[in-house]
N, C-alpha and C positions, 0 to 999 in steps of 0.2 A: 965728620959729617957727609964729607963727598964719597967715602965708602956703603954709608949710609945709602944714600941715595940711590947707591947703582946698587945695591942688594934691592931697596925698594922696586926699584923697575923693573929689574930679574925677575922679582916676585910678580908683579902683574903683566908678562908679557904672555905666559900663557893664556892667560883669560879674554887674552882679545881674539881666538880664536873663533868662539862663537861667535862675534860679531863681522865675521865673516858671507860676503851674500851669499844667495839662496844658491843650492847645490845644483840645481836647475833652471833654467832660462823661461817665461810663462808665454804660450802659444798666445799669437794677437789669434789665431784664429787655423783652422787645423788644416789650411793649403799654404800659405807661403808667411812666413817669420821670418821676414827680412833685420833682424838683428845690425848686420853689418854695413846697413844700406848701400851694398852694392848691385842692386839690381832696379836700374829706370824704373819709374812709374809706366810706361807701357807696354816693359817687356815683364814687370809685374803680373801688372792685371791680366795680359793674354796667358801666364803661367796661372796662376788662381782662377783661368775660366777653364782649361782645359786639363786642371787637378778636382774641380769639381764636377767635371763631366763623364771624368773618370769614374769617380763615386757613382753618381748618379747610373751610370751605365754596367757598370761591372758591381758595388759593390766595395772596390779595396780603396782600399783612404793610403794616399801619398801626401807625406807631407812635408815641405823643401823648409829648411832654418840655415842662416848664413849666418853667422857669431863672427866676432874680432878673437876671440882666442878664450881657449877654455879656462885660463887661467882669472878667468872673469866669475867662475863659478865652479868651478871643481877642480882644480889643477892636479893633482896625485896620481888621478885614473888615469888610464889611455883612453885614447878616442875612442877602440874598440868598450870598454868599461863603460866608457862616458855617453856613448850613444849608447847601449843599451841600457844603462841604466834608464834615460833620458827616456825613452822608449816604451817600458815599461812604467814611467812615471805620469806622461800622459797618456796613457794607453792608448796606443795610437792604432785602428783597423778593430774590426768587429769581432766582440769578446768570443762567440762559435767559432768565427773561421779563422784569427789569429794567421791574418795576411795582408796587415800595414806592411808600409814603408816611409822609411826615414832617410831623406838627402838630406846629411848633416858636413855643412863645410865652414872652419875653421880660417879663415884669411889668414891673418900674421902669424897662427901655429903652424901655416902651410900647408894642414893635412885637411884631408875629409873621410867621409865614410857612409857608404848603404848601407844601411841598418834594415834586413828582412825579418817581417814576421817568423815566428815556431812552424808554420804551416807550407815553408819554402825548403825544401829539401837541397843537398850541397851541387846539386844540380843548378839551383838559380846562382849561389853564389857561386858560381865559376862562368856563367853570363855577365852577373855583378862584379866583377872582378875586370871583362873585357868591358866592359862599358864605363867605368872608371878610369883607363889606363886609357883608353881611342876616343873617350868622348868629353870626359871631363878634363884629365888633366893636359891636355894639352891648349887648352885655354887660359886654363891657370896658372901655369906655366907664361901663358904668352901675356901674363895683367890682363885679363878682356875674363872677366869672375860672371861679369852678367850673360855673357853666350855661352860658358864651360858650364854654369848651372841650369841653365835653360836647355842648352840644346842635350845634353846630359840627362835631367831628366824627361826630357820627352824619348828618350834611349829604355828608359826604365820601363816608362808606360807600356813602351813601343815591344819591348821585347821581355818583359819580365811580368807585371800586372797583368795586362790584356792576355795574354797565353795562359795564363794561371787563372783568371775568370770563366775563360773558353773552357777548361779541364771538369770546370766545377757541375755537379748536377745541373740541372734548371732549377730543383724544388731553393737552391742554394743563393741564386741572384736577384737583384731586384727586379721586380715586375712592373709594366706599364700599369699608372692607374692603382697601386698596391695589390695585384692580384682581385677587384675586385669585378663581379660579372658589369658590364658595358650600359644595361640599363640603369645599376645603382645609381649613379651620379646625376642621371636628368630627376627621379623619383625622388632623391635626397631634394634636387633642388627644386621640386614641385611642389616636396610638404612646406621646406621652409617658406615657398614665396606663401601657401595657403596659411602659415601660422602669423606671415608678418603682414597679411591684412587681416583673419585675425584679432591678431593687437592692438594695429588700426581703428577698427573697426570699437574696438570694447574701448579704449581710450582709456585716461585714467584709469578706469578701474582694472585696469590689467596688473597697476603694481604693487593688488592685496596678491599676489601671482608669487610676489619677491617677495623670500628672506632678507629682513632688518639683516646688516652686516655688525648689529650691535649688540641686540641680543637673538638673532637666530632664528625667531621666530615669525609666520606670515601675517603679513598687515601692514604692507607699506600704503601711504596715502601722498600722491600727488597732487599739488595744485600750482597755476603759476600766477606769481605778482610783479606787478611793474618794479622798474627800478626809479631811484628817488634822486633823476637828475646829477647822478655825476658826470665831473667834466668829458663831454666827446660822447655823451653821450646823447639820445633824442627821448620824447615823448613816446610813446606805444610800447620800447624796448621790453621785454619781462625776461622773468629769470625763473627757475621751475623750483620748487618749494616740495623734497622728499622727508617725509616725518612717519616716523612708525607712535602707530597708536598705540602702541602698549608699552614700550619703557622711554621714550620722548624724545627719542634719537629725531636729527634732523639734518638737514643737507640741502646749500643751496646750489643751482649748476646754472653757469651763465650760460645761453645755449651759440656763445659767438665764440667759446674755446670748446676745441675739440678735443673730447674727453681721448687721451691714449690709449692703445693696449700693451698688454705685453712685450716686451722688444725678444726676437729671437738670439740664439745667442752667436755669436762668432758668425755670419753668414751659412748659413747651413747646421749650424750644430755642430759640438763636442767631438770628443773622439769617443769611440765605441770598446776604450776596456779590452784591446789588445793584447798578445805578449810575444816577444822573441823570445827566441835561446842564444841568441848569441849572432847567428847566419849573417853573414855580409859581405862587404869588401873596403878594403881601405888605400885608400893614396895619398901618396906626398910627394911634394914637388917644393 
């Protein structure tokens, strides 16, 4: 019986493979994902603000990812393979420019990687190695990961990201106002204000210009109705009733509860779909 139990356990062992964690961590936002919890909040927020400014001014996406260990995800790969796979899985950087940058630090493994997008030539690999050796590793060896990560990332911005962006043609860079004529925002504002005045004067009849969320046809009707004295409510309060003349759809809206719009993705949007062909620099301590 004991031998049968051992054989059964050995047979089940390979089935444990698919239960492993996901091969890549999930990003908290496009700028800083501190899964190792090595960055104090003030330093993390300051770094995030600088990375946001970098992307707004140059279009370069640089993301910083401290993790505890690669073994929490895919322990079989080297840090170079792991960083390149994660870079491409996340799609760091603009898909047309491929100039994203990943700063990966695995604190328990005592290794790190600056992974560069495929647009960077080998000269940037040399720069990245110098930054890793001179700015990341000394503080990581001294058990001061926050100082090393923040200081090293700033060097990557100053010596790799911004010089690269400065060499790009003007049309490849983000333009203030999205490249629109200076008069256009004023004209759009005036048109919007005029439409708002028109809708207010039109009043409830404006609902006929909206599509029904149920049947998709025009003809919504809006009426205001008093509430029925529920707890905490006073007389004179009213709710708005939206009804479709065609399909019978109706909805009551309490004016005291603001309607929530669509939430923006991760503080400025996700990644742009960039790729890396393996360039960058590695450090160990």
